[in-house]
C-alpha positions as CSV (number, residue, x, y, z in Angstrom):
1,M,4.9,71.9,-96.1
2,G,8.1,73.7,-97.2
3,Q,8.2,76.1,-100.1
4,K,9.5,74.8,-103.5
5,S,13.2,75.3,-103.8
6,D,14.4,77.9,-106.2
7,R,17.6,75.8,-106.4
8,D,15.7,73.0,-107.9
9,T,14.7,75.3,-110.9
10,T,18.2,76.6,-111.4
11,G,19.6,73.2,-111.4
12,R,17.3,71.7,-114.0
13,A,19.1,72.9,-117.2
14,R,22.2,71.2,-116.3
15,D,20.3,68.1,-115.0
16,R,18.7,67.6,-118.4
17,N,22.1,67.8,-120.1
18,T,23.6,65.2,-117.7
19,S,23.3,61.7,-119.1
20,D,21.4,59.4,-116.6
21,R,21.8,56.4,-118.9
22,T,24.0,53.5,-117.9
23,P,26.6,52.7,-120.6
24,D,25.0,49.6,-121.7
25,R,21.5,50.8,-122.3
26,D,20.3,51.9,-125.7
27,T,18.1,54.9,-126.5
28,T,14.9,53.2,-125.4
29,G,16.4,52.3,-122.0
30,R,16.8,48.6,-122.6
31,T,19.9,46.5,-122.4
32,P,20.7,43.8,-125.1
33,D,19.6,41.2,-122.6
34,D,16.2,42.7,-122.2
35,Q,15.5,42.3,-125.9
36,N,16.2,38.6,-126.0
37,P,12.8,37.6,-124.6
38,D,11.2,39.5,-127.4
39,S,12.9,37.2,-129.9
40,R,11.9,34.1,-128.0
41,T,8.3,35.4,-127.7
42,R,8.2,36.0,-131.5
43,V,9.3,32.4,-132.1
44,T,6.6,31.2,-129.6
45,V,3.9,33.2,-131.5
46,L,5.0,31.9,-134.9
47,V,5.0,28.3,-133.6
48,A,1.4,28.8,-132.3
49,L,0.3,30.6,-135.6
50,G,1.6,27.7,-137.7
51,A,0.0,25.1,-135.5
52,N,-3.3,27.0,-135.5
53,L,-3.4,27.5,-139.3
54,V,-2.9,23.8,-140.0
55,I,-5.2,22.8,-137.3
56,A,-8.0,25.2,-138.4
57,V,-8.0,23.8,-141.9
58,A,-8.1,20.2,-140.6
59,K,-10.9,21.0,-138.1
60,A,-13.0,22.8,-140.8
61,V,-12.7,20.0,-143.2
62,G,-13.4,17.3,-140.5
63,G,-16.3,19.4,-139.2
64,I,-17.9,19.7,-142.6
65,L,-17.5,16.0,-143.4
66,A,-18.9,14.9,-140.0
67,G,-21.4,17.7,-139.7
68,S,-20.2,18.1,-136.1
69,P,-20.9,21.3,-134.3
70,A,-18.2,20.7,-131.8
71,L,-15.5,20.2,-134.5
72,L,-16.8,23.5,-136.3
73,S,-16.6,25.4,-132.9
74,E,-13.0,24.2,-132.6
75,A,-12.3,25.3,-136.2
76,A,-13.6,28.6,-135.4
77,H,-11.4,28.7,-132.2
78,S,-8.4,28.0,-134.2
79,V,-9.2,30.7,-136.8
80,A,-9.7,33.2,-134.0
81,D,-6.4,32.1,-132.5
82,S,-4.5,32.5,-135.8
83,F,-5.8,36.1,-136.2
84,N,-4.8,36.8,-132.6
85,E,-1.3,35.6,-133.2
86,I,-1.1,38.1,-136.1
87,F,-2.1,40.8,-133.7
88,L,0.5,39.7,-131.3
89,L,3.2,39.8,-133.9
90,A,2.2,43.4,-134.8
91,A,2.3,44.2,-131.1
92,L,5.9,42.9,-130.7
93,R,7.0,44.9,-133.7
94,R,5.3,48.2,-133.0
95,S,6.0,48.2,-129.2
96,R,9.7,48.5,-129.7
97,R,9.6,51.7,-131.7
98,P,11.7,54.4,-130.0
99,P,10.1,57.5,-128.4
100,D,9.4,60.5,-130.6
101,A,7.9,63.9,-130.2
102,R,4.3,62.7,-130.5
103,H,4.9,59.8,-128.1
104,P,7.7,60.9,-125.8
105,F,7.2,57.9,-123.4
106,G,7.5,55.4,-126.3
107,Y,5.2,52.9,-127.7
108,G,5.3,50.2,-125.0
109,K,1.5,50.3,-124.5
110,E,0.9,49.1,-128.1
111,R,1.4,45.7,-126.6
112,F,-1.6,46.1,-124.4
113,F,-3.7,47.5,-127.2
114,W,-3.1,44.6,-129.5
115,S,-3.6,42.2,-126.7
116,L,-7.0,43.8,-126.2
117,L,-7.9,43.3,-129.9
118,A,-6.9,39.6,-129.5
119,A,-9.3,39.4,-126.5
120,V,-12.2,40.8,-128.7
121,G,-11.2,38.3,-131.5
122,I,-11.4,35.4,-129.1
123,F,-14.9,36.5,-127.9
124,V,-16.4,37.3,-131.2
125,M,-14.9,34.7,-133.6
126,G,-14.5,31.9,-131.1
127,G,-17.0,32.3,-128.3
128,C,-20.0,33.6,-130.1
129,F,-19.6,31.1,-133.1
130,S,-19.3,28.3,-130.5
131,F,-22.5,29.2,-128.8
132,F,-24.1,29.5,-132.3
133,Q,-23.2,26.0,-133.3
134,G,-24.3,24.6,-129.9
135,I,-27.7,26.2,-130.2
136,E,-28.0,25.0,-133.7
137,A,-27.1,21.5,-132.9
138,L,-29.9,21.5,-130.1
139,R,-32.4,22.9,-132.6
140,K,-31.8,20.3,-135.3
141,G,-31.7,17.4,-132.8
142,S,-32.2,14.1,-134.7
143,E,-31.1,15.5,-138.0
144,E,-27.5,15.1,-136.9
145,K,-25.6,12.3,-138.6
146,F,-22.6,10.2,-137.6
147,D,-21.0,10.2,-140.9
148,G,-17.4,11.1,-140.7
149,Y,-17.2,11.2,-137.0
150,V,-14.2,8.8,-136.9
151,V,-12.4,11.2,-139.2
152,G,-13.3,14.1,-136.8
153,L,-12.0,12.1,-133.8
154,V,-8.6,11.6,-135.7
155,V,-8.4,15.3,-136.6
156,L,-9.0,16.2,-133.0
157,A,-6.4,13.8,-131.7
158,V,-3.8,15.4,-134.2
159,A,-4.9,18.8,-133.0
160,L,-4.5,17.9,-129.4
161,V,-0.8,16.9,-130.0
162,A,-0.1,20.0,-132.0
163,E,-1.8,22.4,-129.4
164,G,0.1,20.6,-126.6
165,I,3.4,21.1,-128.3
166,S,2.8,24.8,-128.7
167,L,1.5,25.1,-125.1
168,L,4.7,23.3,-123.8
169,R,6.8,25.7,-125.8
170,A,5.1,28.8,-124.3
171,L,5.3,27.4,-120.8
172,H,9.0,26.7,-121.2
173,Q,9.6,30.3,-122.3
174,A,7.7,31.5,-119.3
175,R,9.8,29.5,-117.0
176,R,13.0,30.7,-118.6
177,Q,11.9,34.3,-118.1
178,G,11.3,33.7,-114.4
179,G,8.1,31.9,-114.0
180,R,5.2,34.2,-112.9
181,S,7.3,37.4,-113.8
182,G,7.5,36.0,-117.4
183,L,3.8,36.3,-117.6
184,R,4.0,40.2,-117.5
185,D,4.5,39.8,-121.2
186,P,0.8,40.2,-122.5
187,A,1.9,38.5,-125.9
188,L,3.3,35.4,-124.0
189,R,0.4,35.4,-121.6
190,T,-2.1,35.5,-124.6
191,V,-0.4,32.6,-126.3
192,I,-0.5,30.5,-123.1
193,A,-4.2,31.4,-122.5
194,E,-5.0,30.5,-126.1
195,D,-3.1,27.2,-126.2
196,G,-4.4,26.3,-122.8
197,T,-8.0,26.8,-123.8
198,A,-7.3,25.1,-127.1
199,V,-6.2,21.9,-125.3
200,L,-9.3,22.0,-123.1
201,G,-11.5,22.8,-126.1
202,V,-10.2,19.8,-128.1
203,L,-10.7,17.5,-125.0
204,L,-14.4,18.9,-124.7
205,A,-15.0,18.3,-128.5
206,M,-13.6,14.8,-128.4
207,A,-15.7,14.0,-125.4
208,G,-18.7,15.4,-127.1
209,L,-18.3,13.5,-130.3
210,A,-17.5,10.2,-128.4
211,L,-20.6,10.4,-126.3
212,H,-22.8,11.4,-129.2
213,M,-21.6,8.4,-131.1
214,V,-22.2,6.0,-128.1
215,T,-25.6,7.4,-126.8
216,G,-27.0,8.8,-130.1
217,Q,-27.8,12.0,-128.2
218,V,-26.8,15.2,-130.0
219,V,-27.3,17.1,-126.7
220,W,-23.7,15.8,-125.7
221,E,-22.0,17.4,-128.6
222,A,-24.2,20.5,-128.4
223,S,-23.1,20.8,-124.7
224,A,-19.5,20.4,-125.7
225,S,-19.8,23.2,-128.2
226,L,-21.5,25.5,-125.5
227,G,-18.8,24.6,-123.2
228,I,-16.1,25.6,-125.5
229,G,-17.9,28.9,-126.1
230,A,-18.2,29.6,-122.4
231,L,-14.5,28.8,-122.0
232,L,-13.6,31.2,-124.8
233,V,-15.8,34.0,-123.4
234,Y,-14.2,33.7,-119.9
235,V,-10.6,33.7,-121.4
236,A,-11.5,36.8,-123.5
237,Y,-12.8,38.6,-120.5
238,R,-9.7,37.9,-118.3
239,L,-7.3,39.0,-121.2
240,G,-9.5,42.0,-122.0
241,R,-9.6,43.1,-118.3
242,D,-5.8,42.8,-117.9
243,A,-5.3,44.9,-121.1
244,R,-7.7,47.6,-120.0
245,D,-6.0,48.0,-116.6
246,Q,-2.7,48.4,-118.3
247,L,-3.9,50.8,-121.0
248,I,-5.7,53.2,-118.5
249,G,-2.5,53.3,-116.4
250,E,-1.7,50.5,-114.0
251,A,0.6,51.1,-111.1
252,A,3.7,48.8,-110.6
253,D,3.3,45.8,-108.3
254,P,3.4,46.7,-104.7
255,E,6.7,44.9,-104.1
256,L,8.3,47.0,-106.9
257,T,6.8,50.3,-105.6
258,G,8.1,49.3,-102.2
259,R,11.7,48.8,-103.4
260,V,11.6,52.3,-105.0
261,R,10.3,53.9,-101.8
262,S,13.1,52.1,-99.8
263,L,15.8,53.4,-102.2
264,L,14.5,56.9,-101.7
265,D,14.2,56.6,-98.0
266,E,17.8,55.3,-97.8
267,Q,19.2,58.5,-99.4
268,P,20.8,60.5,-96.6
269,E,19.8,63.9,-98.1
270,I,16.0,63.0,-98.3
271,D,14.1,64.0,-95.2
272,S,10.8,62.5,-96.4
273,V,9.1,61.1,-99.3
274,E,5.7,62.9,-99.5
275,A,4.1,61.2,-102.5
276,L,5.1,58.4,-104.9
277,F,3.3,57.3,-108.0
278,T,4.2,54.7,-110.6
279,M,2.7,53.7,-113.9
280,K,3.7,50.9,-116.4
281,L,4.5,52.4,-119.7
282,G,5.3,49.1,-121.2
283,L,6.5,45.5,-120.7
284,D,9.8,46.8,-119.2
285,S,9.2,50.5,-118.9
286,L,8.1,52.2,-115.8
287,L,7.4,55.8,-114.8
288,V,8.2,56.8,-111.2
289,A,7.0,60.2,-110.0
290,A,8.0,61.3,-106.5
291,R,7.6,64.4,-104.4
292,I,10.4,64.6,-101.9
293,D,11.6,67.0,-99.1
294,L,15.3,67.4,-98.8
295,M,17.1,68.1,-95.6
296,P,17.7,71.9,-94.9
297,G,21.0,73.6,-95.7
298,L,21.7,72.2,-99.2
299,D,22.9,74.7,-101.8
300,S,21.9,74.7,-105.4
301,E,25.0,72.6,-106.6
302,R,24.3,70.0,-104.0
303,V,20.6,69.7,-104.8
304,E,21.6,69.2,-108.4
305,E,24.1,66.4,-107.5
306,V,21.6,64.8,-105.2
307,S,18.9,64.7,-107.9
308,V,21.1,63.2,-110.5
309,R,22.4,60.6,-108.0
310,I,18.9,59.6,-106.9
311,K,17.8,59.0,-110.4
312,R,20.8,57.1,-111.2
313,T,20.5,54.9,-108.1
314,V,16.9,54.1,-108.8
315,T,17.5,53.3,-112.4
316,R,20.5,51.0,-111.5
317,E,18.5,49.1,-108.8
318,V,15.2,49.0,-110.7
319,P,16.0,48.8,-114.5
320,E,12.4,49.0,-115.5
321,A,12.2,52.7,-114.0
322,D,13.5,54.5,-117.1
323,Q,11.3,57.5,-116.6
324,I,12.0,59.2,-113.3
325,F,10.5,62.6,-112.2
326,L,11.4,64.3,-109.0
327,D,9.4,67.2,-107.4
328,I,12.0,68.6,-104.9
329,T,11.1,70.8,-102.1
330,D,13.0,72.2,-99.1
331,R,11.7,71.6,-95.6
332,P,12.3,74.4,-93.0
333,A,14.6,73.3,-90.3
334,G,11.9,73.4,-87.6
335,E,9.9,70.8,-89.6
336,A,12.7,68.6,-90.6
337,H,11.6,65.8,-88.2
338,D,7.9,66.3,-88.5
339,S,7.6,64.6,-91.9
340,P,4.2,62.8,-92.4
341,A,6.1,60.3,-94.6
342,R,7.9,59.1,-91.4
343,E,4.5,58.7,-89.5
344,A,1.8,56.0,-90.0
345,G,-0.7,58.7,-91.1
346,G,1.5,59.6,-94.1
347,S,0.7,56.3,-95.9
348,R,-3.1,57.0,-95.8
349,A,-2.6,60.4,-97.4
350,E,-0.4,58.9,-100.2
351,E,-2.9,56.2,-100.9
352,A,-5.7,58.9,-101.3
353,G,-3.4,60.7,-103.9
354,E,-3.1,63.9,-101.8
355,S,-0.2,65.5,-100.0
356,P,-0.4,64.7,-96.3
357,A,-1.0,68.3,-95.4
358,G,-4.1,68.3,-97.7
359,E,-2.4,70.6,-100.2
360,A,-3.1,70.1,-103.9
361,W,-0.3,68.1,-105.2
362,E,1.7,69.4,-108.1
363,S,2.4,66.9,-110.8
364,P,6.0,65.9,-110.8
365,A,5.8,65.7,-114.5
366,A,5.7,69.5,-114.4
367,T,9.3,69.7,-113.6
368,G,10.0,68.5,-117.2
369,E,12.7,66.3,-116.0
370,R,13.5,62.8,-117.4
371,G,15.8,60.5,-115.5
372,G,17.4,57.3,-116.5
373,A,16.5,57.3,-120.0
């Protein structure tokens, strides 16, 4: 491996003073068009919040009148969803704060934190309460009464319509934001998961109530309540797992990482890409750290120009990459064509997080450079 270039060090001061931002990007590295999805997501969350508040009250009243464990489980489900929507509104507001000295990479991960709290809320307020109601119904057995069950079915029918409208609104927004790529937004993904489980939960509750009325067996309604609880626990687990992965530092999708590597490989001055690491900093913010070997014979001015141009190229082609760190080294002329990054074995070393030569890899963040933002 070549020695680290002194020219990289001398060129850093000027590099830091050179703007790597495209003209239409704001101080957070986002274009005006990037912020439109947040407005649409906020409307979607508000629609879901309004629907859940009304439905929670209706389900609670109907559940008390009917003495229905399934209906009370659905009321707890709607209350949990309402709290979660409040968490998501906080996430939308707080995650857009600009970087500061304490958080130089911004507050994009706030979105993932509040999504994790929403998952905990679904588990505790929704899943656990539903299990409790189901077990209590089985324990009481014949003490269950049928009074008010017709009212309960009417309430559930209205709830099904309201939850369905909210779900369609969320799915429509996800489709407008690019289908599966729109689901990168944890707030939107949580709303879709909540509304989807709400529709399934209402259908389970309706089936439980109807079968209880027809057969006189409370086990049907208790089973519906337990089924709602199991559904909520599963959704909470999936949402919590996704939030955990993103909070501890999730890499970019392999396709996106491949695009960044291809862009670097296409630069004529780069002899090899020794290591490439990515990490999601937020919904539309990505950190890229790369160790690259330049072709021999470049003077300090040329190294500086190449560094700035590479970062601008990556930012232009991959707008999410608003934090770019390059660890630049010079490869001796005799090793210029022996780069492990050009051989099959180089990819295995990169996956192991080591330099191909077995050397300790110096963090690209140590350069103190910030590109594209």
